[in-house]
Structures are given as C-alpha cells and as structure tokens.
N, C-alpha and C positions, 0 to 999 in steps of 0.2 A: 505493501499500498504506498503513495504518497506520501510523504512526513516530511512538512512546515514546525521550521520555529519559528513563534513566532514572540515580541520581547512589548510588554505593557511597561510605559516609562512614568507615569500618572494615573492614578491616581479615577481623573477626571476622562483619561484616555483611555476608554478599553474599548475590547475590540466588537460591539456592538452587532451588526449587520454581518460585520466577518465573519462571527463565530457563524451562523448557521450557512450561511452561503460556501464554507470550509464542508460540511455536512453534508449538506446536499450534496456535493461532491466529492465524496466520499475520500478526504483527505483527512488527515492525520494528524494531528496538529500536538507540539509542543509547549506549555504557555507561562513564560516567564516574567515575574515579575522586577524590575532594579530595585535594588532597595530592598527587597523580600527578599526573593529566589536567588538564588548565583548562579549567573549566567555562563555556558558551558565556555568549552577551551577554544579556541579557532579548531584546533584538529581534528575537534569532535566533531565540527559540521560536514563530514563525509557520512554522519550518520543518519543527517536531512538532505530533503530535496530542495528546501527555498528558505529564505529568512525575510521575515516583513518584523518592521519596525514601525511602530503604533509611536503617538503626539507625544508631549506632552512640557509644562513652562518653564524648557531649558534651554541655555545655548546647547550648540553640542559638546562645548570646550570645556563647559560649568560642571566639570568634576569636581569642585570642590562643593556642591550642595548636589547634584547628582554623580558620585565615586562610578557607580556604574557606565556612565557612560563610553569611559576609557574600555574598557572591555567590550562594549555595545562598539564602539567603533575597530577593536579588531577583530571585532567578527565578519563588523561589510566589505575591512579590508581584504579579510583574507577570504572573502565572498569570493571579490572581485577580481580572486588572483586563483582561480581553482573555478571559475566561472560557473559558480553557482548565481538564479537569478534569486532577486531583494526586490522586495519593493520596500521604497519609505514612506509613510504619512505623516505630512508636517516636520514634527521635530523628528524623525527618520527619515525625509525625504533629506530633512537643513541637516543633516548627520550623514548622507552618502557624501551632500556637496563636500561639508566640511574634508572628506577622508579623499575626494579626491583634486583639491585643492579650491573651492568653490568658496566664496568669497559669504558669510553668514553674519548679518549685522541684529544686532538687539536692539528694537523701539525706533525700528524704521521704516520710514513711509508711512501713508494710512493704514492704520487696523481696517481688517476686512473678518466680519461678523456673520452668520446667518449665510443663506443661501446666497449665491453669487453668481453673476453667468461668465462661464470661464471658454476660448475659445481655445478650438485650437489649433495649429500650424498644420501649413501641409507636408510638414516629416512624417506629421501622428497619423497621415492617411498612409502611411507609407510601413510602421511602427507596430510588432505585434500582438502588440496589444492596444494600443489605442485605436487602432482602425475598428475597431472593439464598436466605440460607437462616433456617433454623428459629428458637423463640424461646430457644433457649441452643446453644451448643459452647462446644468445648473447644478452646484456640487456647497455642502455648509463646509463655509470656513471659519476658523476663530483660530486667528494668530495679532502680535505685534513686532514680532522678530520675521526679517526674513531672506529670504535667498536675494542678494544682489548681483552675484558674476555667476561664472562656472566658466571651468576651461573651453578652451577651441575643441576639445574629442568631446564634451557632449554635445547632446539636440538639443533646445529647443522643441516639447515635445505644445504645450499650453499655455495660453499667457491672461488674462484678465485688464480688467482697466486701472485697476488701484495696483495692481504686481505683478509687473513684470513676467517670473520663473514659477509660474503655476503646478508645470510635471515634465522631468526632464528624465532623458534617458543614458545614461552608460556604459560601454558594453552591454552586462547581461543583470546594469540596475538598472531601475526606474525608482523613480522620487517625484514627488508632488507637494503641492502646501495644501493644497486642499482636503476637505477629510470626506472619501468614499464611503468610507465604514459605515457613518454618522446620518442621520432623522430629524427631524424636526423634535423626537422624544427629549435629544443632546437639551436644543432650545429650550426648550421648558425649564430645564434646571439653571439654566443661568442668574448671574443676580444680576436682577431690573436696575441696581444701581451704578453698578461694575459698569454695566452696556452704556446706558447714560455717561458715564463718564468717557466714556468713547467715540460718544454719537452716536449713537442705536439705541431705537425702542424696541422695549420688548414686544410688545404686542405687534409691531407694524413685522418683526422676525418671524413673527411668526402666524400672521397674516400670511407673510409670502409663502413659510412652509408647509400652507393651509396646499395654496396652490400649486407648490413647484414636485412637494414629496415624491408622489406618484413617479412623477416622467425621473425624478430624481437618482431614485431608487433603483430604477430599469435599467436604467447607466451606466451608476455604481458596479451594477452584478453584473452586466454587461464586460466592464474592464476588471475588475476584477476577477474569476473566470476567465477570464482571458490571459492573465497572468497566470493561474494555477493550471493551461491548456500550456502554458512556456515550461512549468515546471513540469508537469506530467510528461513533456517531450524527452526533456533533458532527461528524463529519470530509466526511459523506455529505451 
C-alpha cells in the first residue's frame, strides 16, 4: 500500500479534508505532530512514498520557537535528493522554498484570509498536479508571511492579486501558499477581532465560504488526488 508521511506544524493547521481524501484513495499515512511526535530521520523516508508538510504560524527557519523545523527541513532536503514526491502547504510550502534557496519573509505584503481567487500560470496546464484543475480556482488563505522570491529552477504555477507566489514546483516538490485541505469550517473557528485587525470581516468571509466552498472542495480534491497519483506512480 502507498504510504505517506504527514507533518502537522500547528494545532490550528490540521489535515482537515486531506484525511478523508487519503482514506478514499487508499493512502496509508503516518501522522507526526511537530513538537509532540518525534520526526523520522531522513534515511527513514525510504519507508514512505511521499511527504506532506502542513501549515503553522512560524517562519521556516524559526527553530527557536519550533525546534522540529530543522529536522523537517532535513526531511524535505532528503526528499529532493531522492526524488521523493513532497507537497508543502503554507508553512510547508515556505519551508520547501527556504530549502531550495528561496526568500521567505515575515509579515510582508498584504495579508490574505478566507476564500481567495487563485490564477494558474501557463506552466500549470502542463504540470502533473496542477493540470488537474482549471485556470482559476478559489482556495482558503490564512497568511501574513510569504515567499517573495524563488530560484530560477523553480516553476511558478499559481498567483493571486495580493501574492505572486501562490504555488510552485521544484523537481518533485510542490508548494502552495493557499490551503487546499481547509474549508469554511476552519473560518468559523477564526477570531473575529484578530480578523478585523487585519482588515477582514468574519461574516463576509463566511458568506464567501457559503458561495465558494463546494467548487473549492472539488478543485482541492482534484489537486491533491493528482499528487497522490504522482506518489503512486513512483511507488510502482
């Protein structure tokens, strides 16, 4: 059976819909929680067919607050060296960007919260993962930090009005700023006061969630299922 290592970096960035999609795709997953579970050594990645790293309220090199990120970076680097498919979401994507020599900055640019329209690039239509969705899709965003530059070897796959680097590929690694595993249920848990301080109205975000969640979930499932296909193809 195909086996994937999933790393949770923050209690508020849980696997969400990803869990049921992995089960429906017959993907066995090993869930590790940063700061709670011990992360495997890089050599142990030979026991897995893929790696997924989730979000969290840290910078990828903020090992003073989140000491496990150093071990996570080593896993990401080893996955690149061994051509193991990996998918990083928000912090996970930023960590991949950091590992490959990109520039990730804290509290930079306009924050994004709630369902946000994401535009795919021309390269996305030729990508084995991002070709599974159309030219535009709405996904949940929740970030104030961002990638501001990537090495020339990386391929930009998606962008938004407020954030250029919404998704990218580097060899067999994919990173996103948006959260394909999240839904309107996540937004319901957000603090209205904190949202207001960032310039967002929670009720407006919930109304948008009501309008967009069904189409967004369809696209998110297609995206991650395409990644699982990449993982399976390597396995075979």
